[in-house]
C-alpha positions as CSV (number, residue, x, y, z in Angstrom):
1,M,50.8,106.6,96.4
2,M,54.1,107.1,98.2
3,L,52.9,104.8,101.0
4,N,52.0,102.1,98.4
5,L,55.5,102.4,96.9
6,I,57.2,102.1,100.3
7,D,55.1,99.0,101.0
8,K,56.0,97.4,97.7
9,I,59.7,98.1,98.4
10,G,59.3,96.6,101.9
11,D,57.7,93.5,100.5
12,W,60.3,93.1,97.8
13,N,63.4,93.8,99.9
14,P,63.0,94.7,103.6
15,Q,66.7,95.4,103.9
16,L,66.5,98.0,101.2
17,L,63.6,99.6,103.0
18,R,65.6,99.7,106.2
19,E,68.5,101.4,104.4
20,L,66.2,103.9,102.7
21,K,64.4,104.9,105.9
22,G,67.7,105.6,107.6
23,R,69.0,107.8,104.8
24,L,66.1,109.5,103.0
25,K,65.5,112.2,105.6
26,I,64.8,115.8,104.8
27,L,68.2,117.3,105.7
28,P,70.5,114.7,104.0
29,V,68.3,114.8,100.9
30,A,68.2,118.6,100.8
31,I,72.0,118.7,101.2
32,A,72.5,116.2,98.3
33,L,70.2,118.2,96.1
34,I,71.9,121.4,96.8
35,I,75.4,119.9,96.2
36,S,74.2,118.5,92.9
37,L,72.5,121.6,91.7
38,L,75.2,124.0,92.9
39,G,77.9,121.9,91.3
40,Q,76.0,121.9,88.0
41,L,75.6,125.7,88.2
42,V,79.3,126.3,89.0
43,L,80.3,124.0,86.1
44,F,78.0,125.9,83.7
45,L,79.2,129.3,84.8
46,F,82.9,128.3,84.8
47,Q,82.9,128.0,81.1
48,L,81.0,131.2,80.6
49,K,84.0,133.2,81.6
50,D,85.4,132.6,78.1
51,F,82.1,133.8,76.5
52,P,83.1,135.6,73.2
53,G,81.6,139.2,73.6
54,E,82.4,142.6,72.1
55,N,86.0,142.5,73.2
56,Y,86.8,139.1,71.7
57,S,90.1,138.9,69.9
58,I,90.0,139.2,66.1
59,V,92.3,136.2,65.9
60,G,90.4,134.2,68.4
61,Q,89.3,130.6,67.8
62,Y,85.6,131.6,67.3
63,C,86.1,134.6,65.0
64,R,85.5,133.9,61.4
65,L,88.0,136.6,60.3
66,S,90.8,135.0,62.3
67,K,91.9,132.6,59.6
68,S,92.7,135.4,57.0
69,Y,94.5,137.6,59.6
70,L,96.6,134.7,60.9
71,Q,97.5,133.7,57.3
72,Q,98.6,137.3,56.5
73,Q,100.7,137.3,59.7
74,E,102.3,134.0,58.9
75,T,103.1,135.2,55.4
76,L,104.8,138.3,56.7
77,Y,106.8,136.3,59.2
78,R,108.0,133.9,56.5
79,Q,109.0,136.9,54.2
80,S,110.9,138.5,57.1
81,S,112.7,135.2,57.9
82,T,113.6,134.7,54.2
83,L,115.0,138.3,53.8
84,N,117.1,137.9,57.0
85,T,118.6,134.7,55.7
86,A,119.3,136.3,52.3
87,I,121.0,139.3,53.9
88,S,123.2,137.1,56.1
89,S,124.2,135.0,53.1
90,L,125.0,138.0,51.0
91,K,127.2,139.6,53.8
92,R,129.3,136.4,54.0
93,N,130.3,136.7,50.4
94,K,133.4,138.9,49.8
95,G,132.8,141.7,47.3
96,F,129.1,141.5,47.6
97,D,126.9,144.0,45.7
98,K,126.1,146.8,48.1
99,A,123.1,147.9,45.9
100,S,121.5,144.4,46.3
101,L,122.2,144.5,50.0
102,L,120.5,147.9,50.2
103,D,117.5,146.7,48.3
104,L,117.1,143.7,50.6
105,Q,117.4,145.8,53.7
106,T,114.8,148.2,52.3
107,E,112.4,145.4,51.6
108,L,113.0,143.9,55.1
109,K,112.2,147.2,56.7
110,S,109.0,147.4,54.7
111,T,108.0,143.9,55.6
112,N,108.7,144.5,59.3
113,A,106.7,147.7,59.2
114,K,103.8,145.8,57.7
115,L,104.1,143.1,60.3
116,Q,104.1,145.7,63.1
117,A,101.2,147.5,61.6
118,L,99.2,144.2,61.3
119,S,100.1,143.2,64.9
120,K,99.0,146.6,66.2
121,Y,95.8,146.3,64.2
122,I,95.1,142.8,65.7
123,S,95.8,144.0,69.2
124,D,93.7,147.2,68.9
125,N,90.7,145.7,67.2
126,F,88.1,143.2,68.2
127,C,86.1,140.7,66.2
128,P,82.8,142.1,65.0
129,T,79.9,140.5,66.8
130,D,78.3,139.4,63.5
131,Q,81.5,137.5,62.7
132,L,81.5,135.4,65.9
133,N,80.8,131.7,65.4
134,M,78.5,131.3,68.4
135,Q,77.2,128.0,67.2
136,S,80.7,126.4,67.4
137,W,81.3,128.0,70.8
138,W,78.1,126.7,72.3
139,R,78.7,123.2,70.9
140,E,82.2,123.1,72.6
141,H,80.8,124.7,75.7
142,W,78.2,121.9,76.0
143,E,80.8,119.3,75.2
144,Y,83.0,120.6,78.0
145,I,80.1,120.3,80.4
146,F,79.2,116.8,79.2
147,L,82.8,115.5,79.4
148,S,83.3,117.1,82.8
149,L,80.1,115.5,84.2
150,S,81.2,112.2,82.8
151,V,84.4,112.2,84.8
152,I,82.7,113.5,87.9
153,F,80.1,110.7,87.6
154,I,82.9,108.1,87.5
155,F,84.8,109.4,90.5
156,T,81.6,110.2,92.6
157,L,79.9,106.9,92.0
158,L,82.9,104.6,92.3
159,V,84.9,106.3,95.1
160,A,82.1,107.7,97.3
161,G,79.8,104.7,96.8
162,T,82.5,102.1,97.8
163,Y,83.5,104.2,100.8
164,L,79.9,104.3,102.0
165,L,79.4,100.5,101.5
166,I,82.6,99.5,103.3
167,N,82.0,102.0,106.1
168,N,78.4,100.8,106.6
169,L,79.5,97.1,107.0
170,A,82.3,98.2,109.3
171,T,79.9,100.2,111.4
172,E,77.4,97.3,111.5
173,E,80.2,95.0,112.6
174,R,81.3,97.3,115.4
175,R,77.7,97.7,116.7
176,G,77.0,94.0,116.4
177,T,73.9,94.5,114.2
178,L,75.5,92.6,111.3
179,N,75.1,89.3,113.1
180,F,71.3,90.1,113.4
181,I,71.2,90.7,109.7
182,R,72.9,87.3,109.1
183,L,70.2,85.6,111.2
184,S,67.5,87.0,108.9
185,P,65.5,84.5,107.0
186,Q,66.0,86.5,103.8
187,S,68.5,85.2,101.3
188,E,72.1,86.5,101.1
189,V,71.4,88.0,97.6
190,N,68.3,89.8,98.9
191,L,70.1,91.2,101.9
192,L,73.3,92.3,100.1
193,T,71.2,93.7,97.2
194,G,69.4,95.9,99.7
195,K,72.8,97.1,101.0
196,L,74.1,97.8,97.5
197,L,71.0,99.7,96.4
198,G,70.2,101.5,99.7
199,V,73.5,102.5,101.3
200,P,74.8,104.8,98.5
201,I,71.3,106.2,97.8
202,L,72.4,109.8,98.4
203,V,75.2,109.3,95.9
204,Y,72.7,108.0,93.4
205,L,70.5,111.0,94.1
206,V,73.4,113.5,93.5
207,T,74.1,111.8,90.2
208,L,70.6,111.3,89.0
209,V,69.8,115.0,89.5
210,A,72.7,115.8,87.1
211,V,71.7,113.3,84.5
212,P,69.2,115.7,82.6
213,L,71.9,118.3,82.2
214,H,74.4,115.6,81.1
215,L,72.0,114.3,78.5
216,Y,71.1,117.8,77.3
217,A,74.8,118.8,77.1
218,G,75.6,115.7,75.1
219,R,72.8,116.2,72.6
220,S,73.7,119.9,72.3
221,A,77.3,118.8,71.6
222,N,76.1,116.6,68.7
223,I,77.0,113.4,70.6
224,A,74.9,110.4,69.5
225,L,72.5,109.0,72.0
226,S,73.8,105.5,71.3
227,Y,77.3,106.6,72.6
228,I,75.8,108.3,75.6
229,F,73.7,105.3,76.7
230,S,76.7,103.0,76.0
231,F,78.6,105.2,78.5
232,Y,75.7,104.8,81.0
233,A,75.7,101.0,80.5
234,V,79.4,100.7,81.1
235,L,79.2,103.0,84.1
236,A,76.3,101.0,85.7
237,A,78.2,97.8,85.1
238,S,81.4,99.2,86.7
239,C,79.4,100.4,89.7
240,I,77.8,97.0,90.3
241,F,81.3,95.4,90.0
242,F,83.1,97.8,92.3
243,Y,80.2,97.9,94.8
244,S,80.1,94.1,94.9
245,A,83.9,94.0,95.4
246,A,83.5,96.6,98.2
247,L,80.9,94.4,100.0
248,L,83.3,91.4,99.8
249,F,86.2,93.5,101.0
250,G,84.1,94.7,103.9
251,L,83.1,91.2,104.9
252,V,86.5,89.6,104.5
253,C,89.0,92.2,105.7
254,R,87.5,93.1,109.0
255,W,90.8,93.4,110.9
256,F,91.4,96.9,109.4
257,N,88.7,98.3,111.6
258,S,88.0,102.1,111.0
259,F,90.8,102.3,108.4
260,Q,89.0,99.8,106.2
261,P,86.7,102.2,104.3
262,W,89.6,104.6,103.6
263,L,91.8,101.8,102.4
264,G,89.1,100.4,100.0
265,S,87.9,103.7,98.5
266,G,91.5,105.0,98.5
267,S,92.7,102.0,96.5
268,I,89.9,102.6,93.9
269,L,90.8,106.3,93.8
270,V,94.4,105.5,93.0
271,F,93.4,102.9,90.4
272,L,91.1,105.4,88.7
273,I,93.7,108.2,88.7
274,M,96.4,105.8,87.3
275,T,94.1,104.5,84.5
276,M,92.9,108.0,83.7
277,M,96.5,109.1,83.2
278,M,97.1,106.0,81.0
279,A,94.0,106.7,79.0
280,S,95.1,110.3,78.4
281,S,98.3,109.2,76.8
282,S,98.1,108.8,73.1
283,G,100.8,106.2,73.2
284,G,98.8,103.8,75.3
285,N,99.6,100.2,74.7
286,F,97.0,97.5,74.8
287,N,99.1,94.7,73.2
288,N,100.0,93.0,76.5
289,S,98.6,90.4,78.8
290,T,97.7,92.9,81.6
291,T,95.2,94.7,79.4
292,W,92.4,92.8,81.1
293,F,93.1,94.5,84.5
294,R,93.1,97.9,82.8
295,L,89.6,97.3,81.3
296,F,88.1,97.4,84.8
297,S,88.5,101.1,84.7
298,P,85.8,103.0,82.7
299,F,88.2,105.7,81.5
300,D,89.5,103.9,78.4
301,I,86.1,103.1,77.1
302,T,85.0,106.7,77.9
303,N,87.9,108.0,75.9
304,Y,86.9,105.5,73.1
305,L,83.3,106.9,73.0
306,F,84.3,110.6,73.4
307,P,87.8,111.1,71.9
308,N,87.8,114.8,72.8
309,L,87.9,113.9,76.5
310,Y,91.7,113.9,76.3
311,H,92.1,115.6,72.9
312,I,93.4,112.4,71.3
313,Y,92.5,113.3,67.7
314,N,93.9,110.2,66.1
315,G,91.4,108.0,68.0
316,S,91.6,105.9,71.1
317,P,94.3,103.1,71.1
318,L,91.4,100.9,72.2
319,K,90.3,100.7,68.6
320,Q,93.2,98.4,67.8
321,L,92.3,96.0,70.7
322,Q,92.1,92.3,69.8
323,F,91.2,89.2,71.8
324,F,92.7,86.0,70.4
325,Y,93.1,88.0,67.2
326,L,89.4,89.0,67.1
327,P,89.2,92.7,66.5
328,I,86.8,93.6,69.3
329,G,87.9,97.3,69.2
330,T,86.7,98.0,65.7
331,N,83.1,98.9,66.5
332,I,81.2,100.2,69.5
333,T,78.9,97.2,69.9
334,S,81.8,94.7,70.4
335,I,83.9,96.8,72.7
336,V,81.0,98.0,74.9
337,G,79.6,94.4,74.9
338,F,83.0,93.0,76.0
339,H,83.3,95.6,78.8
340,V,79.8,94.8,80.1
341,F,80.4,91.0,79.7
342,N,83.7,91.3,81.6
343,Y,82.1,93.3,84.4
344,G,79.2,90.9,84.6
345,L,81.3,87.8,84.7
346,C,83.6,89.1,87.4
347,T,80.6,90.4,89.4
348,F,79.0,87.0,89.2
349,G,82.2,85.4,90.6
350,I,82.3,88.0,93.4
351,W,78.6,87.2,94.4
352,Q,79.5,83.6,94.6
353,A,82.1,84.5,97.2
354,L,79.7,86.9,98.9
355,K,77.1,84.1,99.4
356,R,79.8,81.9,100.9
357,C,81.2,84.5,103.3
358,F,78.1,86.4,104.4
359,R,76.6,83.7,106.7
360,N,80.0,82.3,107.8
361,P,82.8,85.0,107.7
362,N,85.4,82.4,108.7
363,T,84.9,80.2,105.7
364,A,87.2,80.4,102.6
365,V,86.3,83.1,100.1
366,I,86.1,80.6,97.3
367,S,85.9,76.8,97.2
368,K,88.5,74.6,95.5
369,L,86.2,74.1,92.5
370,Q,85.8,77.8,92.2
371,S,89.5,78.3,92.4
372,Y,90.0,76.1,89.3
373,L,87.5,78.3,87.4
374,V,89.2,81.5,88.6
375,V,92.7,80.3,87.4
376,A,91.3,79.0,84.1
377,G,89.4,82.3,83.6
378,L,92.5,84.3,84.2
379,Q,94.5,82.2,81.7
380,V,91.8,82.8,79.1
381,M,91.8,86.6,79.6
382,M,95.6,87.0,79.8
383,W,96.3,84.8,76.9
384,G,93.5,86.4,74.9
385,F,95.2,89.8,75.2
386,T,98.6,88.3,74.7
387,L,97.7,86.9,71.3
388,Q,97.1,90.1,69.3
389,Y,98.3,90.7,65.8
390,V,100.9,93.5,65.5
391,K,102.6,94.1,62.1
392,N,106.1,94.3,63.4
393,Y,105.7,90.8,65.1
394,C,105.7,89.0,61.7
395,L,109.2,89.1,60.3
396,P,110.4,88.0,56.9
397,N,111.3,84.3,56.5
398,L,114.8,83.6,57.8
399,V,117.0,80.5,57.8
400,N,115.7,77.8,60.2
401,Q,112.5,79.7,60.7
402,P,109.9,78.0,58.6
403,S,106.9,79.9,59.7
404,T,106.7,83.7,59.9
405,C,103.4,83.7,61.8
406,L,104.7,81.3,64.4
407,Y,107.7,83.5,64.9
408,G,105.3,86.4,65.5
409,V,103.5,84.3,68.1
410,N,106.8,83.6,69.8
411,S,107.5,87.3,69.9
412,Q,104.2,88.1,71.5
413,I,104.4,85.4,74.1
414,G,108.1,86.1,74.8
415,E,107.4,89.8,75.4
416,N,104.6,88.9,77.8
417,F,106.3,85.9,79.5
418,I,107.4,87.9,82.6
419,L,103.9,89.4,83.0
420,L,102.3,86.1,82.7
421,A,104.6,84.5,85.2
422,F,104.2,87.4,87.7
423,C,100.4,87.5,87.6
424,N,100.2,83.7,87.9
425,S,102.6,83.7,90.8
426,V,100.6,86.3,92.7
427,L,97.4,84.5,92.0
428,L,98.8,81.1,93.1
429,L,100.3,82.5,96.3
430,G,96.9,84.1,97.1
431,L,95.2,80.8,96.5
432,I,97.6,79.2,98.9
433,A,96.5,81.7,101.6
434,I,92.8,81.3,100.8
435,L,92.5,77.5,100.3
436,S,94.9,76.2,103.0
437,P,92.6,75.2,106.0
438,H,93.6,76.0,109.6
439,R,94.3,73.4,112.3
440,Q,90.8,72.9,113.6
441,A,89.4,72.3,110.1
442,V,92.1,69.8,109.3
443,Q,91.5,68.1,112.6
444,D,87.8,67.7,111.9
445,W,88.6,66.4,108.4
446,A,91.3,64.0,109.7
447,R,89.0,62.7,112.4
448,Y,86.4,61.7,109.9
449,R,89.1,60.2,107.7
450,H,90.5,58.3,110.7
451,Q,87.0,56.9,111.4
452,G,86.7,55.8,107.8
453,I,83.5,57.8,107.2
454,W,84.7,59.4,104.0
455,K,85.7,56.8,101.4
456,N,86.8,58.7,98.4
457,L,90.0,60.4,99.5
458,L,91.0,61.7,96.1
459,K,87.6,63.4,95.5
460,D,87.8,64.9,99.0
461,L,91.3,66.3,98.4
462,I,90.1,67.8,95.1
463,F,86.8,69.3,96.2
464,G,86.6,69.0,100.0
465,E,86.2,72.2,102.0
466,K,88.3,71.1,105.0
467,S,90.9,68.9,103.4
468,I,94.5,70.1,102.9
469,A,94.9,72.1,99.7
470,L,98.0,70.5,98.2
471,V,96.2,68.5,95.5
472,A,94.0,71.6,94.7
473,M,97.2,73.7,94.3
474,A,98.7,71.1,92.1
475,I,95.6,71.3,89.8
476,N,95.7,75.1,89.8
477,L,99.4,75.0,88.9
478,A,98.7,72.6,86.0
479,I,95.9,74.8,84.7
480,A,98.3,77.8,84.8
481,I,101.2,76.0,83.2
482,I,99.3,74.1,80.4
483,P,99.2,77.0,78.0
484,L,103.0,77.5,78.4
485,I,103.7,73.8,77.9
486,V,101.6,73.8,74.7
487,W,103.5,76.8,73.4
488,I,106.9,75.2,74.2
489,A,105.8,72.0,72.5
490,V,104.9,73.8,69.2
491,A,107.3,76.8,69.2
492,P,109.9,76.1,66.4
493,I,112.1,79.0,67.6
494,L,113.2,76.9,70.7
495,N,114.5,74.1,68.5
496,V,117.7,76.1,67.7
497,H,120.0,78.4,69.5
498,Q,119.0,82.0,69.3
499,S,121.0,85.2,69.5
500,R,118.1,86.8,71.3
501,N,116.2,84.7,73.8
502,L,112.5,85.7,74.0
503,L,112.0,84.4,77.6
504,G,114.6,86.7,79.1
505,L,116.7,83.6,80.0
506,G,119.8,84.8,78.1
507,N,121.5,83.2,75.1
508,N,121.8,79.6,74.0
509,V,118.8,78.3,76.0
510,H,117.4,75.1,74.6
511,R,113.8,74.0,74.8
512,I,114.6,71.4,77.5
513,H,116.0,74.2,79.7
514,V,112.7,76.1,79.5
515,V,110.8,72.9,80.5
516,F,113.2,72.5,83.5
517,A,112.6,76.1,84.5
518,L,108.8,75.5,84.5
519,A,109.3,72.2,86.5
520,L,111.4,74.1,89.1
521,F,108.7,76.8,89.3
522,I,106.0,74.1,89.9
523,T,108.1,72.4,92.6
524,L,108.9,75.6,94.4
525,M,105.2,76.6,94.5
526,M,104.3,73.2,95.9
527,I,107.0,73.6,98.5
528,Y,105.6,77.0,99.5
529,A,102.1,75.5,99.7
530,T,103.3,72.6,101.9
531,I,105.2,75.0,104.2
532,A,102.1,77.2,104.6
533,Q,100.0,74.2,105.4
534,L,102.5,73.0,108.0
535,M,102.6,76.4,109.7
536,L,98.8,76.5,109.8
537,M,98.8,73.1,111.7
538,M,100.6,74.8,114.6
539,K,98.8,75.1,117.9
540,T,99.6,78.8,118.3
541,S,96.9,81.4,117.7
542,K,99.3,83.3,115.5
543,R,99.6,80.5,112.9
544,S,98.6,82.7,110.0
545,L,101.4,85.2,110.8
546,W,103.8,82.2,111.0
547,A,102.7,80.9,107.7
548,I,103.0,84.3,106.0
549,G,106.4,85.0,107.6
550,T,107.9,81.6,106.8
551,V,106.8,81.5,103.2
552,T,108.0,85.1,102.7
553,A,111.4,84.3,104.2
554,V,111.8,81.2,102.1
555,M,110.9,83.1,99.0
556,F,112.9,86.3,99.4
557,L,115.8,85.6,101.7
558,P,117.8,83.2,99.5
559,P,118.0,85.6,96.5
560,M,118.6,88.6,98.8
561,I,121.5,86.7,100.5
562,L,123.0,85.7,97.1
563,Q,122.8,89.3,95.9
564,F,124.3,90.6,99.1
565,L,127.2,88.2,98.8
566,T,127.6,89.2,95.1
567,I,127.0,85.6,94.0
568,Y,125.6,86.1,90.5
569,P,124.1,83.4,88.3
570,S,127.0,83.6,85.9
571,K,129.4,82.7,88.8
572,N,127.4,80.1,90.6
573,A,124.3,79.0,88.8
574,T,123.7,76.0,91.1
575,L,122.8,78.1,94.1
576,W,120.4,80.2,92.1
577,L,118.6,77.1,91.0
578,F,117.6,76.6,94.6
579,S,116.3,80.1,95.0
580,S,112.9,81.5,94.3
581,F,114.2,82.7,90.9
582,P,115.6,79.5,89.5
583,W,115.4,80.7,85.8
584,A,118.2,83.1,86.6
585,G,120.6,80.2,86.8
586,V,119.1,78.1,84.0
587,E,121.1,79.9,81.3
588,Y,124.5,79.2,82.9
589,A,123.8,75.6,84.2
590,S,124.2,72.4,82.4
591,T,121.3,70.1,81.8
592,T,122.7,67.6,84.3
593,T,123.0,70.3,87.0
594,I,119.5,71.5,86.4
595,F,118.2,67.9,86.6
596,L,120.0,67.3,89.9
597,A,118.6,70.5,91.3
598,L,115.1,69.5,90.3
599,L,115.6,66.1,91.9
600,T,116.8,67.7,95.1
601,E,113.8,70.0,95.3
602,F,111.5,67.0,94.6
603,S,113.1,65.2,97.6
604,I,112.6,68.3,99.8
605,L,108.9,68.4,98.7
606,A,108.5,64.7,99.4
607,L,110.0,65.1,102.9
608,L,107.8,68.0,103.7
609,N,104.7,66.1,102.5
610,F,105.7,63.1,104.6
611,Q,105.9,65.4,107.6
612,L,102.6,67.0,106.8
613,T,100.9,63.6,106.3
614,K,102.2,62.5,109.7
615,R,100.9,65.6,111.4
616,V,97.5,65.2,109.8
617,K,97.3,61.6,110.9
618,L,98.3,62.4,114.4
619,A,95.7,65.3,114.5
620,G,93.0,62.9,113.4
621,E,93.9,60.3,116.0
622,S,94.1,62.8,118.8
623,A,90.8,64.4,117.8
624,T,89.1,60.9,117.8
625,K,90.5,60.0,121.2
626,A,89.4,63.3,122.6
627,L,85.9,62.8,121.2
628,L,85.6,59.2,122.6
629,G,87.3,60.0,125.9
């Protein structure tokens, strides 16, 4: 029977069979089983040290008599405090009645004597065994085991699994066997699925052996099966997502060598620890545009399903979560479904990149068309979590503010504006690095263009793999900016001067200034993209380092120099308009000055593109001559 199963696995996925044969050996399997069983035993026995026996305190949590004794003790403490206060008050009055004072002091001594006697009784006596609430103790004991195993599952599967996957790819790369796998007639999905299922098989084994105890502990703690299986669904989806990301990281970032698995798994470990700390805070805030990134961690949904995990008795903040004002956090089906959908959608995108990079590691991770979908998807997610209804956003109707709800929208977007700008800037700079082709690819493209083989230039610039990426970056910028432009167009608060500017641009900022700020941002990003493409056209082998260094210098040196020279935007706004933070000078510059700065940056962009076009044309001509000669 076992041989038939192995044959079926080999027929379905030969790569999986190869991985299983290399790992499912007697010694590794035995060690995995021992680690899992021993860990379960230690976890079970650890809680038994607090088992309520014959010497259990009479005021302990699980003694049924504790409530009455604690109430008596609290009553005596209050009486003693009241008598002390009365005696002090009486002594402060001149000519006080000594008989009254004596009565109070006598009563205080009697109360203190009773308190001491009660404290001595509590310390000298133990709870009768028939008064121990063992049912409650066992329920909490099993809940402790269940929650502890849940956290252990998350860290073990995500951290250890990603380390093994990245390390396996790095080892295959060093040995040269990865190229043989690439030459296999099997599909990329089949090969990588075999890696994903087979490489962490011992981690799966350690976890699966602990699942029966986890299920039994959950049911013994009166946790609903629907909640337990919801946790399993989210955990499985998160494993697939992180393992897929680990495969992509292992294929793309090969230059880290032996440090690569530690970097990948260490990053996930730090991410999990940070999000676990956030989830353990009762004041967690999900009303911001970066909530989407936090949802990649399974800790918030675990805290939602099992509130006792962090002893947040008022419920998880995730219950208030909304997406475009839709209350997805109100019930378990919607919130778990959203998590699984989010993991599934992102995993699908990663696998598209895996299929591109597996056969040809030197190709771009994503195509231009896929980059448009990535940018659009990020906007949907970030704006969806930006637009959440919070009561204090909607203020009473004021003068020149015709719509309370629109003012609330302005507040939400204004408070998230910096986050939206930062995340989009990081994404767009990353796309510049990913989509900008190197010299050889541009030469090949320019040679075909020079020979007139490709007729539709615009289509090639938008979707072509080897064409320069400036048009694609312009489209991505437009996708990212459109939601902000729509908001600026309909936001009534920007029609008048405000005492408090929601964009962080200072006071007295008109709508046109915000439009100019966005135009400056677009122009600067296009300048960075053009500079990067020019650097990648160099003949040196270090062109990537030149591109990164040049763009970094152009971005950060001007504002650093201005800060070093103590030239602040309020003193000289014009210079700040030409830096990578032009919005700092928008508040203090006139409309004419901003327009001239924008015109100047447009001129710089035009000159750079003229130089780039010239280089591409020369590259095409020289490549054609070399081919013909």
